[in-house]
C-alpha positions as a Markdown table, in Angstrom:
| # | Residue | x | y | z |
|---|---|---|---|---|
| 1 | Met | 7.8 | 22.9 | -11.0 |
| 2 | Asn | 10.0 | 19.8 | -10.7 |
| 3 | Leu | 8.7 | 16.3 | -9.7 |
| 4 | Glu | 10.8 | 13.5 | -8.4 |
| 5 | Phe | 9.8 | 10.1 | -6.9 |
| 6 | Lys | 11.6 | 7.9 | -4.4 |
| 7 | Asp | 10.6 | 4.5 | -3.0 |
| 8 | Ala | 9.1 | 4.4 | 0.5 |
| 9 | Gly | 8.2 | 0.8 | 0.9 |
| 10 | Thr | 6.0 | -1.8 | -0.8 |
| 11 | Ala | 3.8 | -0.1 | -3.4 |
| 12 | Arg | 4.5 | 3.3 | -1.8 |
| 13 | Lys | 6.5 | 6.3 | -3.0 |
| 14 | Val | 7.2 | 9.9 | -1.8 |
| 15 | Ala | 6.9 | 12.5 | -4.5 |
| 16 | Thr | 9.0 | 15.7 | -4.0 |
| 17 | Val | 7.4 | 18.6 | -5.9 |
| 18 | Thr | 9.8 | 21.6 | -6.0 |
| 19 | Phe | 8.7 | 25.1 | -6.9 |
| 20 | Asp | 11.3 | 27.7 | -7.8 |
| 21 | Ser | 11.3 | 31.3 | -6.6 |
| 22 | Asp | 9.6 | 32.6 | -9.8 |
| 23 | Glu | 6.7 | 30.2 | -9.4 |
| 24 | Ile | 6.3 | 31.1 | -5.8 |
| 25 | Glu | 6.4 | 34.8 | -6.5 |
| 26 | Ala | 3.7 | 34.4 | -9.2 |
| 27 | Lys | 1.5 | 32.4 | -6.8 |
| 28 | Gln | 2.1 | 35.1 | -4.1 |
| 29 | Asn | 1.0 | 37.8 | -6.4 |
| 30 | Glu | -2.1 | 35.8 | -7.4 |
| 31 | Thr | -3.0 | 35.2 | -3.8 |
| 32 | Cys | -2.4 | 38.8 | -2.9 |
| 33 | Lys | -4.8 | 40.0 | -5.6 |
| 34 | Glu | -7.5 | 37.6 | -4.4 |
| 35 | Phe | -7.2 | 39.0 | -0.9 |
| 36 | Gly | -7.2 | 42.5 | -2.2 |
| 37 | Lys | -10.5 | 42.1 | -4.0 |
| 38 | Leu | -12.2 | 41.1 | -0.8 |
| 39 | Ala | -10.4 | 43.1 | 1.9 |
| 40 | Asn | -12.0 | 46.0 | 3.7 |
| 41 | Ile | -9.2 | 48.2 | 4.9 |
| 42 | Pro | -9.9 | 51.7 | 6.5 |
| 43 | Gly | -8.9 | 54.5 | 4.2 |
| 44 | Phe | -9.2 | 52.5 | 1.0 |
| 45 | Arg | -12.2 | 51.6 | -1.1 |
| 46 | Lys | -12.9 | 47.8 | -1.2 |
| 47 | Gly | -10.5 | 46.2 | -3.6 |
| 48 | Lys | -8.3 | 49.3 | -4.1 |
| 49 | Ala | -5.8 | 48.8 | -1.3 |
| 50 | Pro | -2.1 | 48.6 | -2.5 |
| 51 | Ala | -0.4 | 45.2 | -2.6 |
| 52 | Ser | 2.1 | 46.4 | 0.0 |
| 53 | Val | -0.7 | 47.1 | 2.5 |
| 54 | Ile | -2.4 | 43.8 | 1.8 |
| 55 | Arg | 0.9 | 41.9 | 2.3 |
| 56 | Lys | 1.6 | 43.7 | 5.6 |
| 57 | Arg | -1.9 | 43.4 | 7.0 |
| 58 | Phe | -2.6 | 39.8 | 6.0 |
| 59 | Ser | 0.9 | 38.3 | 6.1 |
| 60 | Lys | -0.1 | 35.3 | 8.2 |
| 61 | Glu | -3.2 | 34.6 | 6.2 |
| 62 | Leu | -1.4 | 35.1 | 2.9 |
| 63 | Lys | 1.3 | 32.6 | 3.9 |
| 64 | Glu | -1.3 | 30.0 | 4.9 |
| 65 | Glu | -3.2 | 30.4 | 1.7 |
| 66 | Leu | 0.0 | 30.3 | -0.4 |
| 67 | Thr | 1.0 | 27.1 | 1.4 |
| 68 | Arg | -2.4 | 25.6 | 0.6 |
| 69 | Lys | -2.2 | 26.6 | -3.0 |
| 70 | Leu | 1.3 | 25.1 | -3.4 |
| 71 | Ser | 0.1 | 21.9 | -1.7 |
| 72 | Thr | -2.9 | 21.7 | -4.0 |
| 73 | Asp | -0.7 | 22.2 | -7.1 |
| 74 | Ala | 1.7 | 19.5 | -5.8 |
| 75 | Tyr | -1.2 | 17.1 | -5.1 |
| 76 | Gln | -2.6 | 17.7 | -8.6 |
| 77 | Ser | 0.8 | 17.3 | -10.3 |
| 78 | Val | 1.2 | 13.9 | -8.7 |
| 79 | Leu | -2.2 | 12.8 | -9.8 |
| 80 | Asp | -1.5 | 14.0 | -13.4 |
| 81 | Ser | 1.9 | 12.3 | -13.6 |
| 82 | Lys | 2.2 | 9.8 | -16.3 |
| 83 | Asp | 5.0 | 8.0 | -14.5 |
| 84 | Ile | 2.9 | 6.4 | -11.8 |
| 85 | Lys | -0.7 | 5.3 | -11.1 |
| 86 | Val | -2.0 | 6.7 | -7.8 |
| 87 | Tyr | -4.1 | 4.4 | -5.7 |
| 88 | Ser | -4.4 | 6.8 | -2.8 |
| 89 | Ile | -2.7 | 10.0 | -1.5 |
| 90 | Leu | -1.8 | 9.6 | 2.2 |
| 91 | Lys | -0.1 | 12.8 | 3.2 |
| 92 | Val | 0.8 | 16.2 | 1.8 |
| 93 | Asp | 3.6 | 18.0 | 3.7 |
| 94 | Ala | 4.5 | 21.5 | 2.5 |
| 95 | Gly | 7.4 | 21.9 | 4.9 |
| 96 | Glu | 8.8 | 25.4 | 5.5 |
| 97 | Leu | 8.0 | 28.0 | 2.9 |
| 98 | Asp | 11.0 | 29.8 | 1.5 |
| 99 | Pro | 9.9 | 32.3 | -1.3 |
| 100 | Gln | 13.5 | 33.4 | -2.0 |
| 101 | Ser | 15.2 | 30.1 | -2.7 |
| 102 | Gly | 12.2 | 28.0 | -3.7 |
| 103 | Thr | 10.4 | 25.4 | -1.7 |
| 104 | Ser | 9.4 | 21.7 | -1.8 |
| 105 | Val | 6.2 | 19.8 | -1.0 |
| 106 | Glu | 6.3 | 16.1 | -0.2 |
| 107 | Val | 3.4 | 13.9 | -1.2 |
| 108 | Thr | 3.2 | 10.4 | 0.2 |
| 109 | Ile | 1.3 | 8.0 | -2.1 |
| 110 | Asp | 0.3 | 4.4 | -2.3 |
| 111 | Leu | 0.6 | 3.1 | -5.9 |
| 112 | Glu | -2.1 | 1.3 | -7.9 |
| 113 | Pro | -0.6 | -2.2 | -8.4 |
| 114 | Asp | 0.6 | -3.2 | -11.8 |
| 115 | Phe | -0.4 | -6.8 | -12.5 |
| 116 | Asp | -1.7 | -9.0 | -15.3 |
| 117 | Leu | -5.4 | -9.6 | -15.2 |
| 118 | Pro | -6.5 | -13.3 | -15.4 |
| 119 | Asp | -8.2 | -14.6 | -18.4 |
| 120 | Tyr | -11.5 | -14.2 | -16.6 |
| 121 | Glu | -13.6 | -14.7 | -19.7 |
| 122 | Asn | -12.5 | -18.3 | -19.8 |
| 123 | Phe | -13.0 | -19.2 | -16.2 |
| 124 | Glu | -14.7 | -22.5 | -15.6 |
| 125 | Val | -17.0 | -23.3 | -12.7 |
| 126 | Thr | -18.8 | -26.4 | -11.5 |
| 127 | Ile | -22.5 | -26.3 | -10.8 |
| 128 | Asn | -25.1 | -28.9 | -9.8 |
| 129 | Ala | -28.0 | -30.0 | -11.9 |
| 130 | Thr | -31.2 | -28.2 | -11.1 |
| 131 | Asp | -33.5 | -31.2 | -11.8 |
| 132 | Val | -35.8 | -31.9 | -8.9 |
| 133 | Ser | -36.5 | -35.6 | -8.0 |
| 134 | Asp | -39.8 | -37.0 | -6.6 |
| 135 | Glu | -37.9 | -37.9 | -3.4 |
| 136 | Glu | -36.9 | -34.2 | -2.9 |
| 137 | Ile | -40.5 | -33.1 | -3.4 |
| 138 | Glu | -41.7 | -35.7 | -0.8 |
| 139 | Lys | -39.0 | -34.6 | 1.6 |
| 140 | Glu | -40.0 | -31.0 | 1.3 |
| 141 | Leu | -43.6 | -31.9 | 1.8 |
| 142 | Gln | -42.7 | -33.6 | 5.0 |
| 143 | Asn | -40.7 | -30.5 | 6.1 |
| 144 | Leu | -43.9 | -28.4 | 5.6 |
| 145 | Arg | -45.8 | -30.8 | 7.8 |
| 146 | Asp | -43.1 | -30.8 | 10.4 |
| 147 | Gln | -43.1 | -27.0 | 10.5 |
| 148 | Arg | -46.8 | -27.1 | 11.4 |
| 149 | Ala | -46.5 | -30.0 | 13.8 |
| 150 | Ser | -48.0 | -29.9 | 17.3 |
| 151 | Phe | -46.1 | -31.0 | 20.4 |
| 152 | Asp | -48.5 | -32.7 | 22.9 |
| 153 | Glu | -47.4 | -33.6 | 26.4 |
| 154 | Val | -47.5 | -37.4 | 26.9 |
| 155 | Asp | -47.3 | -39.7 | 30.0 |
| 156 | Arg | -45.2 | -42.5 | 28.7 |
| 157 | Ala | -41.6 | -43.5 | 28.2 |
| 158 | Val | -39.6 | -41.4 | 25.7 |
| 159 | Gln | -39.6 | -42.5 | 22.1 |
| 160 | Ser | -37.3 | -41.5 | 19.3 |
| 161 | Gly | -38.4 | -38.2 | 17.8 |
| 162 | Asp | -40.0 | -37.0 | 21.0 |
| 163 | Tyr | -39.0 | -33.6 | 22.4 |
| 164 | Val | -37.8 | -33.8 | 25.9 |
| 165 | Lys | -37.3 | -31.2 | 28.6 |
| 166 | Cys | -34.3 | -32.3 | 30.6 |
| 167 | Ser | -31.3 | -31.3 | 32.6 |
| 168 | Tyr | -27.8 | -32.7 | 32.4 |
| 169 | Glu | -24.3 | -32.2 | 33.8 |
| 170 | Gly | -21.0 | -33.5 | 32.5 |
| 171 | Thr | -18.0 | -34.7 | 34.4 |
| 172 | Leu | -14.5 | -35.2 | 32.9 |
| 173 | Glu | -11.9 | -36.9 | 35.1 |
| 174 | Glu | -13.8 | -35.9 | 38.3 |
| 175 | Ser | -14.0 | -32.3 | 37.2 |
| 176 | Pro | -17.2 | -30.5 | 36.1 |
| 177 | Val | -17.1 | -29.8 | 32.4 |
| 178 | Ala | -18.9 | -26.6 | 33.1 |
| 179 | Asp | -15.7 | -25.4 | 34.9 |
| 180 | Ile | -13.5 | -26.5 | 32.1 |
| 181 | Leu | -15.7 | -24.9 | 29.4 |
| 182 | Pro | -17.6 | -22.1 | 31.0 |
| 183 | Asp | -18.4 | -20.5 | 27.6 |
| 184 | Lys | -19.8 | -23.7 | 26.1 |
| 185 | Pro | -22.7 | -24.8 | 28.4 |
| 186 | Met | -24.0 | -27.2 | 25.8 |
| 187 | Tyr | -21.1 | -29.6 | 26.7 |
| 188 | Gly | -21.1 | -28.8 | 30.4 |
| 189 | Lys | -24.3 | -28.2 | 32.2 |
| 190 | Gln | -27.9 | -27.5 | 31.0 |
| 191 | Thr | -31.0 | -26.9 | 33.1 |
| 192 | Asn | -34.5 | -27.4 | 31.6 |
| 193 | Thr | -33.3 | -27.6 | 28.0 |
| 194 | Trp | -35.1 | -29.3 | 25.1 |
| 195 | Glu | -33.6 | -32.2 | 23.2 |
| 196 | Glu | -34.9 | -34.3 | 20.4 |
| 197 | Ala | -34.7 | -37.9 | 21.6 |
| 198 | Gly | -32.7 | -40.2 | 19.4 |
| 199 | Gln | -31.6 | -37.5 | 16.9 |
| 200 | Glu | -28.9 | -38.5 | 14.5 |
| 201 | Lys | -27.8 | -35.0 | 13.7 |
| 202 | Gly | -28.0 | -31.9 | 15.7 |
| 203 | Met | -26.2 | -29.3 | 17.8 |
| 204 | Gly | -26.3 | -31.2 | 21.1 |
| 205 | Val | -24.4 | -34.1 | 22.5 |
| 206 | Lys | -25.5 | -37.2 | 20.6 |
| 207 | Ala | -25.0 | -39.6 | 23.5 |
| 208 | Ile | -27.5 | -37.5 | 25.6 |
| 209 | Ala | -30.1 | -37.6 | 22.8 |
| 210 | Glu | -29.8 | -41.4 | 22.5 |
| 211 | Cys | -29.8 | -41.9 | 26.3 |
| 212 | Leu | -33.2 | -40.2 | 26.6 |
| 213 | Val | -35.0 | -42.9 | 24.6 |
| 214 | Gly | -36.9 | -45.2 | 27.0 |
| 215 | Met | -36.6 | -42.9 | 30.0 |
| 216 | Gly | -39.7 | -41.6 | 31.9 |
| 217 | Val | -40.5 | -38.3 | 33.6 |
| 218 | Gly | -38.5 | -37.9 | 36.8 |
| 219 | Glu | -36.1 | -40.6 | 35.9 |
| 220 | Lys | -32.3 | -40.1 | 36.1 |
| 221 | Lys | -29.6 | -41.9 | 34.2 |
| 222 | Val | -25.9 | -41.7 | 33.7 |
| 223 | Thr | -24.5 | -42.0 | 30.1 |
| 224 | Glu | -21.0 | -41.6 | 28.6 |
| 225 | Ala | -20.1 | -39.6 | 25.5 |
| 226 | Ser | -16.8 | -40.3 | 23.7 |
| 227 | Phe | -15.4 | -37.5 | 21.6 |
| 228 | Asp | -13.2 | -38.0 | 18.5 |
| 229 | Asp | -9.5 | -37.2 | 18.6 |
| 230 | Asp | -10.1 | -34.3 | 16.2 |
| 231 | Phe | -13.2 | -32.9 | 18.0 |
| 232 | Glu | -13.6 | -29.2 | 17.5 |
| 233 | Val | -13.5 | -28.4 | 21.2 |
| 234 | Pro | -9.9 | -29.2 | 22.2 |
| 235 | Pro | -10.4 | -30.0 | 25.9 |
| 236 | Leu | -12.8 | -32.7 | 25.0 |
| 237 | Ala | -10.9 | -34.2 | 22.0 |
| 238 | Gly | -10.2 | -37.9 | 22.5 |
| 239 | Lys | -11.9 | -37.8 | 26.0 |
| 240 | Thr | -14.9 | -39.6 | 27.4 |
| 241 | Val | -17.4 | -37.4 | 29.5 |
| 242 | Ser | -19.9 | -38.9 | 32.0 |
| 243 | Tyr | -23.3 | -37.2 | 31.9 |
| 244 | Glu | -26.0 | -37.4 | 34.5 |
| 245 | Val | -29.4 | -36.9 | 32.8 |
| 246 | Glu | -32.8 | -36.2 | 34.2 |
| 247 | Val | -36.1 | -36.0 | 32.3 |
| 248 | His | -38.7 | -33.4 | 33.3 |
| 249 | Glu | -41.3 | -33.5 | 30.5 |
| 250 | Val | -42.0 | -35.5 | 27.3 |
| 251 | Arg | -43.8 | -34.1 | 24.2 |
| 252 | Glu | -44.8 | -36.1 | 21.2 |
| 253 | Lys | -44.4 | -34.5 | 17.8 |
| 254 | Lys | -47.6 | -34.8 | 15.6 |
| 255 | Ser | -47.4 | -33.7 | 12.0 |
| 256 | Pro | -50.8 | -32.5 | 10.5 |
| 257 | Glu | -52.7 | -34.8 | 8.2 |
| 258 | Ile | -52.6 | -33.9 | 4.5 |
| 259 | Asn | -56.2 | -32.7 | 4.0 |
| 260 | Asp | -58.2 | -29.7 | 2.9 |
| 261 | Glu | -57.3 | -27.8 | 6.1 |
| 262 | Phe | -53.6 | -28.4 | 5.4 |
| 263 | Phe | -53.9 | -27.2 | 1.8 |
| 264 | Lys | -55.8 | -24.1 | 3.1 |
| 265 | Ser | -53.0 | -23.2 | 5.5 |
| 266 | Leu | -50.6 | -23.2 | 2.6 |
| 267 | Lys | -53.0 | -21.3 | 0.3 |
| 268 | Val | -53.3 | -24.0 | -2.3 |
| 269 | Glu | -56.3 | -26.0 | -3.6 |
| 270 | Asn | -54.9 | -29.5 | -3.8 |
| 271 | Met | -51.9 | -31.8 | -3.7 |
| 272 | Glu | -51.1 | -31.2 | -7.4 |
| 273 | Glu | -50.9 | -27.4 | -6.9 |
| 274 | Leu | -48.8 | -27.9 | -3.8 |
| 275 | Lys | -46.3 | -30.1 | -5.5 |
| 276 | Asp | -46.1 | -27.7 | -8.4 |
| 277 | Arg | -45.2 | -24.9 | -6.0 |
| 278 | Ile | -42.7 | -27.1 | -4.2 |
| 279 | Leu | -41.1 | -28.0 | -7.6 |
| 280 | Thr | -40.8 | -24.3 | -8.5 |
| 281 | Asp | -39.4 | -23.3 | -5.2 |
| 282 | Leu | -36.8 | -26.1 | -5.2 |
| 283 | Glu | -35.7 | -25.3 | -8.7 |
| 284 | Ala | -35.3 | -21.6 | -7.8 |
| 285 | Lys | -33.3 | -22.6 | -4.7 |
| 286 | Lys | -31.0 | -24.7 | -6.7 |
| 287 | Glu | -30.5 | -21.9 | -9.2 |
| 288 | Arg | -29.6 | -19.5 | -6.3 |
| 289 | Asp | -27.3 | -22.1 | -4.8 |
| 290 | Asn | -25.5 | -22.5 | -8.1 |
| 291 | Gln | -25.2 | -18.7 | -8.5 |
| 292 | Asn | -23.7 | -18.4 | -5.1 |
| 293 | Ser | -21.4 | -21.3 | -5.8 |
| 294 | Lys | -20.2 | -19.7 | -9.0 |
| 295 | Arg | -19.4 | -16.4 | -7.3 |
| 296 | Ser | -17.6 | -18.3 | -4.6 |
| 297 | Gln | -15.5 | -20.2 | -7.1 |
| 298 | Ile | -14.7 | -17.0 | -9.1 |
| 299 | Thr | -13.6 | -15.4 | -5.9 |
| 300 | Gln | -11.3 | -18.3 | -5.0 |
| 301 | Lys | -9.8 | -18.3 | -8.6 |
| 302 | Ile | -8.9 | -14.6 | -8.2 |
| 303 | Leu | -7.4 | -15.2 | -4.8 |
| 304 | Glu | -5.3 | -18.1 | -6.1 |
| 305 | Leu | -3.7 | -15.8 | -8.8 |
| 306 | Pro | -0.1 | -14.7 | -8.2 |
| 307 | Asp | 0.2 | -12.1 | -5.5 |
| 308 | Phe | 1.2 | -8.5 | -6.4 |
| 309 | Pro | 2.2 | -5.6 | -4.2 |
| 310 | Leu | -0.8 | -4.2 | -2.3 |
| 311 | Pro | -1.3 | -0.6 | -1.2 |
| 312 | Gln | 0.0 | -0.5 | 2.4 |
| 313 | Gln | -2.5 | 1.9 | 3.9 |
| 314 | Ala | -5.5 | 0.0 | 2.3 |
| 315 | Val | -4.2 | -3.2 | 3.9 |
| 316 | Glu | -3.6 | -1.6 | 7.3 |
| 317 | Asp | -7.1 | 0.1 | 7.3 |
| 318 | Glu | -8.8 | -3.2 | 6.3 |
| 319 | Ser | -6.7 | -5.2 | 8.8 |
| 320 | Asn | -7.8 | -2.9 | 11.6 |
| 321 | Ser | -11.4 | -3.1 | 10.5 |
| 322 | Val | -11.3 | -6.9 | 10.5 |
| 323 | Phe | -9.5 | -7.0 | 13.9 |
| 324 | Gln | -12.0 | -4.7 | 15.6 |
| 325 | Ser | -14.9 | -6.6 | 14.2 |
| 326 | Arg | -13.5 | -10.0 | 15.4 |
| 327 | Ala | -12.6 | -8.6 | 18.8 |
| 328 | Gln | -16.1 | -7.1 | 19.2 |
| 329 | Gln | -17.7 | -10.4 | 18.2 |
| 330 | Ala | -15.6 | -12.3 | 20.7 |
| 331 | Leu | -16.6 | -9.9 | 23.5 |
| 332 | Gln | -20.3 | -10.4 | 22.6 |
| 333 | Gln | -19.8 | -14.2 | 22.8 |
| 334 | Gly | -18.4 | -13.9 | 26.3 |
| 335 | Thr | -14.6 | -13.8 | 25.7 |
| 336 | Lys | -12.8 | -11.8 | 28.3 |
| 337 | Gln | -10.9 | -8.6 | 27.3 |
| 338 | Glu | -7.6 | -10.0 | 28.8 |
| 339 | Asp | -8.0 | -13.2 | 26.7 |
| 340 | Ile | -8.3 | -11.1 | 23.6 |
| 341 | Glu | -5.2 | -9.0 | 24.6 |
| 342 | Ser | -3.2 | -12.2 | 25.2 |
| 343 | Lys | -3.9 | -13.4 | 21.7 |
| 344 | Lys | -3.7 | -10.0 | 20.1 |
| 345 | Asp | -0.7 | -10.8 | 17.9 |
| 346 | Asp | -2.2 | -14.0 | 16.5 |
| 347 | Leu | -5.6 | -12.2 | 15.9 |
| 348 | Trp | -3.8 | -9.4 | 14.1 |
| 349 | Lys | -1.9 | -11.8 | 11.8 |
| 350 | Glu | -5.2 | -13.5 | 10.9 |
| 351 | Ala | -6.9 | -10.1 | 10.3 |
| 352 | Lys | -4.0 | -9.0 | 8.1 |
| 353 | Lys | -4.2 | -12.2 | 6.0 |
| 354 | Gln | -7.9 | -11.7 | 5.5 |
| 355 | Ala | -7.4 | -8.0 | 4.7 |
| 356 | Glu | -4.8 | -8.8 | 2.1 |
| 357 | Ala | -7.2 | -11.2 | 0.4 |
| 358 | Arg | -10.0 | -8.6 | 0.4 |
| 359 | Ile | -7.8 | -5.9 | -1.0 |
| 360 | Lys | -6.4 | -8.2 | -3.7 |
| 361 | Leu | -10.0 | -9.2 | -4.7 |
| 362 | Thr | -11.1 | -5.6 | -4.6 |
| 363 | Ile | -8.3 | -4.3 | -6.8 |
| 364 | Thr | -8.7 | -7.1 | -9.3 |
| 365 | Leu | -12.4 | -6.6 | -9.6 |
| 366 | Ser | -11.9 | -2.9 | -9.9 |
| 367 | Lys | -9.7 | -3.3 | -12.9 |
| 368 | Ile | -12.1 | -5.7 | -14.5 |
| 369 | Ala | -14.9 | -3.2 | -13.9 |
| 370 | Glu | -12.9 | -0.5 | -15.6 |
| 371 | Ile | -12.3 | -2.7 | -18.7 |
| 372 | Glu | -15.9 | -3.9 | -18.8 |
| 373 | Lys | -17.3 | -0.4 | -18.2 |
| 374 | Val | -19.4 | -1.6 | -15.2 |
| 375 | Glu | -21.3 | 1.4 | -13.7 |
| 376 | Val | -23.3 | 2.0 | -10.6 |
| 377 | Asn | -26.5 | 4.1 | -11.3 |
| 378 | Asn | -28.9 | 5.7 | -8.9 |
| 379 | Glu | -31.3 | 2.8 | -9.1 |
| 380 | Asp | -28.5 | 0.5 | -7.9 |
| 381 | Leu | -27.8 | 2.8 | -5.0 |
| 382 | Ala | -31.4 | 3.1 | -4.0 |
| 383 | Arg | -32.0 | -0.6 | -4.1 |
| 384 | Ala | -28.8 | -1.4 | -2.1 |
| 385 | Ala | -29.6 | 1.3 | 0.5 |
| 386 | Ser | -33.1 | 0.0 | 1.0 |
| 387 | Gln | -31.8 | -3.5 | 1.5 |
| 388 | Glu | -29.1 | -2.3 | 4.0 |
| 389 | Ala | -31.7 | -0.2 | 5.8 |
| 390 | Met | -33.9 | -3.4 | 6.3 |
| 391 | Met | -30.9 | -5.3 | 7.7 |
| 392 | Leu | -30.2 | -2.5 | 10.1 |
| 393 | Arg | -33.9 | -2.2 | 10.9 |
| 394 | Lys | -34.0 | 1.4 | 9.9 |
| 395 | Asp | -36.5 | 3.4 | 7.9 |
| 396 | Pro | -35.4 | 3.1 | 4.2 |
| 397 | Thr | -36.3 | 6.8 | 3.4 |
| 398 | Ala | -34.5 | 8.1 | 6.4 |
| 399 | Tyr | -31.5 | 5.9 | 5.8 |
| 400 | Val | -31.2 | 7.0 | 2.1 |
| 401 | Lys | -31.2 | 10.6 | 3.4 |
| 402 | Glu | -28.6 | 9.8 | 6.0 |
| 403 | Leu | -26.4 | 8.2 | 3.3 |
| 404 | Ser | -26.7 | 11.2 | 1.0 |
| 405 | Gly | -25.2 | 13.4 | 3.6 |
| 406 | Asn | -22.3 | 11.1 | 4.3 |
| 407 | Arg | -19.9 | 11.1 | 1.3 |
| 408 | Gln | -17.6 | 8.4 | 2.7 |
| 409 | Gln | -20.4 | 6.0 | 3.6 |
| 410 | Leu | -22.0 | 6.6 | 0.2 |
| 411 | Gln | -18.7 | 5.9 | -1.6 |
| 412 | Arg | -18.3 | 2.7 | 0.4 |
| 413 | Leu | -21.8 | 1.5 | -0.7 |
| 414 | Arg | -21.1 | 2.5 | -4.3 |
| 415 | Gln | -17.8 | 0.5 | -4.3 |
| 416 | Asp | -19.6 | -2.5 | -2.8 |
| 417 | Ile | -22.2 | -2.4 | -5.5 |
| 418 | Leu | -19.6 | -2.0 | -8.2 |
| 419 | Tyr | -17.6 | -5.1 | -7.0 |
| 420 | Asp | -20.8 | -7.1 | -6.6 |
| 421 | Lys | -21.9 | -6.3 | -10.2 |
| 422 | Thr | -18.5 | -7.1 | -11.5 |
| 423 | Leu | -18.3 | -10.4 | -9.7 |
| 424 | Glu | -21.8 | -11.2 | -11.1 |
| 425 | Leu | -20.6 | -10.3 | -14.6 |
| 426 | Val | -17.5 | -12.5 | -14.4 |
| 427 | Ala | -19.6 | -15.4 | -13.1 |
| 428 | Ser | -22.0 | -15.0 | -16.0 |
| 429 | Lys | -19.2 | -15.3 | -18.5 |
| 430 | Ala | -17.8 | -18.5 | -16.9 |
| 431 | Lys | -18.1 | -21.8 | -18.6 |
| 432 | Glu | -20.4 | -24.1 | -16.6 |
| 433 | Asn | -19.6 | -27.8 | -16.0 |
| 434 | Ile | -22.4 | -29.9 | -14.5 |
| 435 | Ser | -21.1 | -31.9 | -11.5 |
| 436 | Asp | -21.3 | -35.7 | -12.0 |
| 437 | Val | -21.5 | -36.1 | -8.2 |
| 438 | Glu | -25.1 | -36.1 | -6.9 |
| 439 | Ser | -25.5 | -33.3 | -4.3 |
| 440 | Asp | -26.3 | -34.1 | -0.7 |
| 441 | Lys | -30.0 | -34.2 | -0.3 |
| 442 | Ser | -30.0 | -34.9 | 3.4 |
């Protein structure tokens, strides 16, 4: 057997595995004996038919099995080669079998990238202090009251903080904004929507929220909203929209008093116990936020490392997955199929860029996992499968059984767990620097 490699693009090679006539003959004889042991041929006891009879009677089947054996041997010889590191085998092509003069099998492979690992044990990350201030506790206490607030209908002018049922319609340069932005009704036309009067932050149009203050039920008013030059919705950027607003109903927000009934609803005895619980919850949240931030920073550090050749098929498969996911999401949000088609090239470029980042991260973490001997056990798989089942709203037991019968899906889950554990490990090794900038507590 002779093995030769030739380049076939970035991180890809074609291996040509050549078998001489003696090797083919030996493999033929081996295959013929295997068939002979199982063949039932009239006039001969099972397993006693001469090789010549076997070759004649099963010529087609023998050729197919011989081709399969040679392909398997070629496949294995490529995997065993010390000259390359195989990331994935894409195709095995046995070509035309010629027992007299020998034959060749071509194996197309993507290579495992050769690159220098970062000094991940000395990564540095920035985290926030986990101390909780009295102000934060008081703010969370107010949030708990707000979550249990009642909204009573009132017969008076709108005050800041009231919740108002209203309708509005915007006009830009004598054209309805609803026609300009049919997929963004929040900026165009809303009927019987609820707005928080005088809100400083929110998803709606600030000018409308401010306009509502002082209005009464049945009253109409026209207000103008000026959008910044860099506003996220291009047709409105740098423009002023005129909105006609009408009030239908006013409700006053009333937070509950802090008393025994309030404590009972939260399953605590008194204020001291409630504040202790809030303190514990806020500290835990800050710890989670720090952990997520560390993982995000580690991911970014890996992506900022020098690029290296990536396996083409892995990038192509991931690009297709990202593209399909984005296209499906766009359709669900109301984007027309023809609009997606018109932007297909740009969407594909974005998908490929994201796919390359994912594959780079995956390969780097995989190599770290190998060095650190990170493993995935059955407990890890069961826990991840149960969590995934809950997100998919499936019965955990049935989903685990479904996974066990789907090798590809199970391997995907195993890989996800491996990379997650590896990222967690690298994050735990990083040196932590406490940020000297106070986090936003708004």
